[in-house]
C-alpha positions in Angstrom: -3.0 -27.2 52.8 0.5 -28.5 53.0 3.1 -27.5 50.3 4.5 -31.1 50.4 1.2 -32.5 49.1 -0.4 -33.3 45.7 -3.4 -31.1 46.9 -1.2 -28.2 46.9 0.2 -29.0 43.6 -3.1 -29.1 42.0 -4.3 -26.0 43.8 -1.2 -24.0 42.7 -1.6 -25.2 39.1 -5.1 -23.7 38.9 -4.0 -20.7 40.7 -1.0 -20.1 38.5 -2.9 -20.6 35.1 -6.1 -18.4 36.2 -3.9 -15.8 37.6 -1.9 -15.2 34.5 -5.0 -15.3 32.3 -6.2 -12.4 34.4 -2.9 -10.4 34.2 -4.4 -7.7 31.9 -7.3 -7.3 34.4 -5.5 -6.3 37.5 -8.6 -5.9 39.9 -9.9 -9.2 38.8 -6.6 -10.9 39.3 -6.4 -9.4 42.9 -9.9 -10.7 43.7 -8.9 -14.1 42.3 -5.8 -14.3 44.3 -7.6 -13.1 47.5 -10.3 -15.7 46.9 -7.7 -18.4 46.3 -5.8 -17.6 49.4 -9.1 -17.9 51.5 -9.7 -21.2 50.0 -6.2 -22.1 50.9 -6.8 -21.2 54.4 -10.3 -22.8 54.7 -8.9 -26.1 53.5 -7.6 -26.6 57.0 -10.8 -25.3 59.0 -13.3 -22.7 57.2 -14.5 -21.7 60.6 -11.4 -19.4 61.2 -11.8 -17.4 57.9 -13.8 -14.7 59.7 -11.1 -14.3 62.2 -8.5 -13.7 59.1 -11.0 -11.3 57.4 -12.0 -9.3 60.3 -8.5 -9.1 61.8 -7.2 -7.7 58.4 -10.3 -5.3 58.0 -9.9 -3.8 61.5 -6.2 -3.2 61.1 -6.7 -1.6 57.4 -9.4 0.8 59.0 -7.3 1.6 61.9 -4.4 2.2 59.7 -6.5 4.8 57.6 -7.9 6.5 60.9 -4.4 6.9 62.4 -3.2 8.4 58.9 -5.9 11.0 58.9 -5.8 11.8 62.6 -3.9 15.0 63.5 -4.4 14.8 67.2 -1.2 13.1 68.6 -3.5 11.7 71.5 -6.0 10.2 69.1 -3.2 8.5 67.1 -1.9 7.0 70.2 -5.3 5.8 71.2 -5.8 4.3 67.9 -2.5 2.7 68.0 -3.2 1.2 71.4 -6.3 -0.2 70.1 -4.5 -2.1 67.4 -2.0 -3.5 69.7 -4.6 -4.4 72.1 -6.9 -6.1 69.5 -4.1 -8.1 67.9 -2.4 -9.3 71.0 -5.9 -10.0 72.5 -6.8 -12.3 69.7 -3.3 -14.0 70.2 -3.9 -14.3 74.0 -7.3 -15.8 73.6 -6.4 -18.3 71.0 -2.9 -19.0 71.9 -2.2 -18.2 75.5 -5.5 -18.5 77.4 -5.2 -22.0 78.4 -1.5 -21.6 79.3 -2.4 -18.7 81.6 -5.3 -20.8 83.2 -3.0 -23.9 83.7 -0.3 -21.8 85.4 -2.8 -19.7 87.6 -4.4 -23.0 88.9 -0.9 -24.6 89.5 -0.1 -21.3 91.6 -3.2 -21.7 93.4 -2.7 -25.3 94.3 0.9 -24.5 95.4 -0.7 -22.1 97.9 -3.1 -24.7 99.1 -6.2 -23.9 97.1 -7.7 -26.6 94.9 -9.8 -24.9 92.1 -11.9 -26.8 89.6 -9.7 -27.3 86.4 -11.3 -25.9 83.2 -9.9 -24.9 79.8 -11.1 -23.1 76.4 -11.4 -26.0 74.1 -10.7 -24.1 70.7 -8.3 -25.0 68.1 -5.3 -22.8 67.5 -5.7 -21.0 64.2 -2.8 -22.0 61.9 -0.6 -19.1 61.0 -2.1 -16.7 63.6 1.2 -15.5 64.9 2.4 -14.6 61.3 -0.6 -12.9 59.9 -1.2 -11.1 63.2 2.4 -9.8 63.3 2.3 -8.8 59.6 -0.9 -6.7 60.0 0.2 -5.2 63.4 3.3 -4.0 61.7 1.4 -2.2 59.0 -0.6 0.0 61.5 2.7 0.6 63.4 4.4 1.7 60.3 1.7 4.0 59.5 1.8 5.5 63.1 5.6 6.0 62.8 5.0 7.6 59.4 7.3 5.2 57.8 4.5 4.4 55.3 1.3 6.1 54.1 -2.1 4.5 54.9 -3.0 2.1 52.1 -6.1 3.3 50.3 -7.1 0.1 48.6 -8.9 -2.3 50.9 -8.5 -5.1 48.4 -4.8 -4.9 48.0 -4.5 -4.9 51.8 -6.7 -8.0 52.4 -4.6 -9.8 49.7 -1.3 -8.5 51.3 -2.5 -10.2 54.6 -4.0 -13.3 53.2 -1.6 -14.0 50.3 -1.2 -17.8 50.6 2.5 -18.3 50.1 3.4 -16.7 53.2 0.1 -17.0 55.0 0.6 -19.8 57.6 4.3 -19.9 58.3 5.9 -16.9 56.9 8.1 -15.4 55.9 6.8 -12.3 57.6 6.6 -10.0 54.7 6.6 -6.2 55.7 3.9 -4.1 54.1 6.3 -1.8 52.4 7.8 -4.8 50.6 4.5 -6.6 49.4 2.0 -3.7 49.0 3.7 -1.9 46.3 3.9 -5.1 44.4 0.3 -5.7 44.6 -0.3 -2.2 43.3 1.5 -2.6 40.2 0.7 -5.0 37.3 2.6 -8.3 37.7 5.3 -9.4 35.2 6.6 -12.9 34.4 9.8 -14.0 32.7 11.1 -17.4 31.7 13.9 -16.9 34.1 11.6 -16.0 37.1 9.7 -19.3 36.2 12.7 -21.3 36.2 14.1 -20.0 39.5 10.7 -20.3 41.2 10.6 -24.1 40.1 14.3 -24.5 41.2 13.3 -23.0 44.6 10.2 -25.2 44.9 12.3 -28.2 44.0 15.1 -27.7 46.3 12.7 -26.8 49.2 10.7 -29.9 48.8 14.1 -31.9 48.7 15.3 -30.3 52.0 11.7 -30.7 53.6 11.0 -34.4 52.4 14.3 -36.1 51.6 16.2 -34.7 54.7 13.9 -33.1 57.2 11.2 -35.6 57.3 13.6 -38.5 56.9 15.5 -37.5 59.9 12.4 -36.8 61.9 10.9 -40.1 61.3 14.2 -42.3 61.4 15.8 -40.7 64.3 14.8 -37.5 66.0 11.1 -38.3 67.0 12.0 -41.8 68.4 15.1 -40.7 70.5 13.1 -37.4 71.8 10.0 -39.5 72.7 12.0 -42.1 74.6 15.7 -40.9 75.3 16.4 -43.5 78.1 16.3 -46.2 75.5 19.2 -44.8 73.6 22.7 -44.2 74.1 24.6 -40.8 74.6 26.0 -41.1 71.0 22.5 -41.7 69.7 21.0 -38.9 71.7 23.7 -36.6 70.5 23.1 -37.7 66.9 19.3 -36.8 67.4 20.1 -33.5 68.9 22.2 -32.6 65.7 19.6 -34.5 63.6 16.9 -32.1 65.0 19.0 -28.9 64.2 19.3 -30.2 60.6 15.6 -31.2 60.4 14.3 -27.9 61.7 16.5 -26.0 59.4 15.7 -28.2 56.5 11.9 -28.0 57.3 11.7 -24.5 57.7 14.0 -23.0 55.1 12.4 -25.7 52.8 9.2 -24.2 53.6 10.4 -20.7 52.8 12.0 -21.8 49.4 8.6 -23.3 48.5 7.0 -20.0 49.7 9.2 -17.8 47.8 9.4 -19.9 44.7 5.4 -20.1 44.7 5.2 -16.2 45.1 7.8 -15.8 42.4 5.8 -17.9 39.9 2.8 -15.5 40.6 5.0 -12.4 40.0 5.6 -11.4 43.7 9.2 -11.3 45.4 9.6 -12.3 48.9 12.8 -11.3 51.0 15.5 -13.9 51.9 14.6 -15.5 55.2 17.7 -17.6 55.8 21.2 -17.3 55.2 23.2 -20.6 56.3 22.6 -20.0 60.1 24.9 -22.9 61.3 27.8 -20.8 59.7 27.2 -18.2 62.2 30.3 -17.5 64.5 28.3 -16.4 67.6 24.6 -16.1 68.7 24.1 -12.6 67.2 25.4 -13.8 63.9 23.1 -16.7 64.1 20.1 -14.5 64.6 21.2 -12.3 61.5 20.9 -15.6 59.4 18.0 -17.6 61.2 14.4 -16.7 60.4 15.4 -13.3 59.3 12.1 -12.0 58.7 11.1 -12.6 62.6 14.4 -11.6 64.2 14.2 -8.1 62.3 10.7 -7.9 63.4 11.5 -8.4 66.9 14.4 -6.0 66.5 12.2 -3.1 64.9 9.0 -3.5 66.9 10.1 -4.7 70.2 13.8 -4.5 70.9 14.1 -0.8 69.5 11.0 0.6 71.2 12.2 -0.9 74.6 15.4 1.3 74.3 17.7 -1.0 72.1 21.2 -0.2 73.0 20.7 3.4 73.6 20.6 3.4 77.6 23.7 1.8 78.8 25.0 -1.7 79.0 22.6 -3.2 81.7 19.6 -1.8 79.9 20.9 -3.3 76.6 21.1 -6.7 78.3 17.8 -6.5 79.8 16.2 -5.4 76.5 17.9 -8.4 74.6 16.8 -10.9 77.4 13.1 -9.6 77.2 13.1 -9.6 73.5 14.2 -13.1 73.3 11.9 -14.4 76.1 8.9 -12.8 74.3 10.3 -14.3 71.1 10.3 -17.7 72.5 6.8 -17.3 74.0 5.7 -16.3 70.5 6.6 -19.7 69.3 4.3 -21.3 71.6 2.4 -21.4 75.0 4.8 -23.4 76.8 7.6 -23.0 79.3 10.1 -24.9 77.1 9.9 -22.1 74.6 10.5 -19.4 77.1 13.6 -21.3 78.3 14.7 -21.6 74.7 14.3 -17.9 74.2 15.8 -17.2 77.6 19.0 -19.1 76.6 19.3 -17.1 73.5 18.7 -13.9 75.3 21.6 -14.6 77.7 23.8 -15.6 75.1 23.2 -12.5 73.2 23.6 -10.3 76.2 26.9 -12.2 77.1 28.3 -11.7 73.6 27.5 -8.2 73.6 29.2 -7.7 76.8 32.3 -9.6 75.7 32.4 -7.7 72.3 32.3 -4.4 74.2 35.1 -5.4 76.6 37.1 -6.9 73.8 36.7 -4.5 70.9 34.6 -1.6 72.3 31.5 -2.9 70.0 31.3 -5.2 67.0 34.4 -7.2 66.3 36.5 -6.2 63.1 35.9 -8.5 60.1 39.3 -10.0 60.0 39.3 -10.6 64.0 41.0 -13.9 64.8 42.7 -16.6 62.8 40.9 -19.1 60.4 41.3 -21.7 63.0 39.6 -19.5 65.9 36.7 -18.8 63.3 36.1 -22.5 62.8 36.4 -23.1 66.6 33.8 -20.1 67.1 31.4 -21.7 64.5 31.4 -25.1 66.1 31.0 -23.8 69.6 28.0 -21.7 68.2 26.5 -24.5 66.6 26.6 -26.7 69.6 25.2 -23.8 71.8 22.2 -23.5 69.4 21.7 -27.4 69.6 21.7 -27.2 73.3 18.8 -24.8 73.2 17.3 -26.7 70.5 16.7 -29.5 73.2 14.3 -27.4 75.1 12.6 -26.1 71.8 12.0 -29.8 70.6 11.3 -31.6 74.0 7.5 -32.2 74.7 8.1 -31.2 78.6 10.8 -30.1 80.8 10.9 -33.8 81.9 11.8 -35.1 78.4 14.6 -32.3 78.2 16.0 -33.4 81.4 16.0 -37.0 80.4 17.7 -36.2 77.2 20.3 -34.2 79.1 20.9 -37.0 81.4 21.3 -39.4 78.7 24.0 -37.0 77.1 26.0 -36.9 80.1 26.4 -40.7 80.4 28.8 -40.9 77.6 27.7 -44.3 76.5 28.6 -45.1 73.0 26.6 -47.9 71.4 24.9 -47.0 68.1 22.8 -49.8 67.0 20.0 -47.4 66.2 22.2 -45.3 63.9 21.9 -47.2 60.4 24.2 -46.1 57.7 21.2 -44.6 55.8 20.5 -42.3 58.6 24.1 -41.3 58.9 24.3 -40.7 55.2 21.3 -38.4 55.2 22.6 -36.5 58.4 26.0 -36.1 56.7 24.4 -34.7 53.5 22.4 -32.2 55.4 25.3 -31.0 57.5 27.9 -30.9 54.5 25.4 -29.2 52.2 24.9 -26.7 54.8 28.4 -25.7 55.1 29.2 -25.7 51.2 29.9 -22.3 49.8 27.0 -20.1 48.9 28.6 -19.4 45.5 28.4 -23.1 44.6 24.5 -23.1 45.3 24.2 -19.7 43.3 26.2 -21.1 40.3 24.1 -24.3 40.4 20.9 -22.2 40.3 22.1 -20.1 37.6 23.1 -23.1 35.6 19.7 -24.7 35.9 17.9 -21.5 35.1 19.9 -21.0 32.1 19.5 -24.9 30.8 17.3 -25.8 28.0 13.7 -26.5 29.0 14.0 -30.4 28.3 16.9 -30.5 30.7 15.0 -28.7 33.6 12.0 -31.1 32.9 14.4 -34.0 33.4 15.7 -32.4 36.6 12.3 -31.9 38.0 11.2 -35.4 37.2 14.4 -36.7 39.2 13.5 -34.4 42.1 10.0 -35.9 41.9 11.5 -39.4 41.7 13.6 -38.6 44.9 10.5 -37.3 46.9 8.4 -40.2 45.9 10.9 -42.9 47.2 11.9 -40.9 50.4 8.6 -39.8 51.7 6.8 -41.6 54.4 3.5 -43.2 54.3 2.0 -40.1 55.9 2.8 -36.5 55.0 4.7 -34.7 57.8 3.4 -31.2 58.7 5.9 -28.4 58.8 7.4 -27.5 62.1 6.4 -24.0 62.2 2.8 -24.7 61.2 2.2 -25.0 65.1 3.4 -21.4 65.7 
């Protein structure tokens, strides 16, 4: 069920009303939220509900078993079972065909010609997100960072809670489980803030992200040879704006929806294109994933504790696997490898220049702007491989970019206006956005109603004939 549809609006209206009617009956409210979350997921394909339920149940049981075990070997065996089961599920549904295709290509290159076959099953929506969340719970119990959660109902609700179920943010168990344990509270300020986030998220998604996708990005990336270098460059920048507005817009709707139900999610984006280098970009982009990769992959690999070479290797491995997490394609691996190489190069330079992290006041304002512009274009270059359907399409896009042709018949004023608004709004001060949010929240109900009506009018007039799915639903 897509957030940018009337189906979700109707669904959420019912969930909001019933959940608060049950606010004095905590267990009944949790049962209802769990059932609503399963209905939300089943709206896509009910046949994958058992996968979500069984995966959650097994991890809850393994977490209890690890918490009660005293033998270190038994604890390690149970942890290994958790990792094997979760990664096994991901491997079957997400990477099985990828592995088969590459094995067959290798055999053909060696002169063998095996018969081609594939596992024809759909990729469960959100499998990467709920698998990572559930697996992190068991790992945290093993590390003794948290205690095993005794409530089966609360744990199932934690994994399946619909605002973060299919595309994040990846909410840690220590952040969400305590909120599900205590009675929910609702204030008028939380309600206004939640509606503001939902409205702003939908504007980013529909009015900017979808518009750029349909009017510019999809057309150019599908057939780059038909467009000039300038138009291809606009499409690459447009995709950078599109994917940010699409994913951060989804996150805003998710955070706003959860807030209306009395649940607080952590921040997932922090103006990533303001970053002055690639490490700064990953502190701002998809924060819940980057911190997950840091805590459960980079640090266990050794982090930065074993010398410069090992640090660079760990960064590269983390980002290669992070790229593969996004999809079973070598394009994503290359995208991750580019970011890994950039992280390692930046770390090496900072160690040589400053002996570690640069001081906060390093460089002039002009140098800061130059670093932000360079980082943005480095990110855009990597986005080409992320967005392109194949290596061939990425190569064609790069070829067109280096021809330096400048005609722009396919860049109408409307597209340039939306692209400009997307870029300029991103670089505006966070204080301005925060002040705007505070003013809206403190406005009279009538004013808030008029503003929401205005947002609905914008969405109605800028939406396409068909609903555009969120980009990260495919991961």
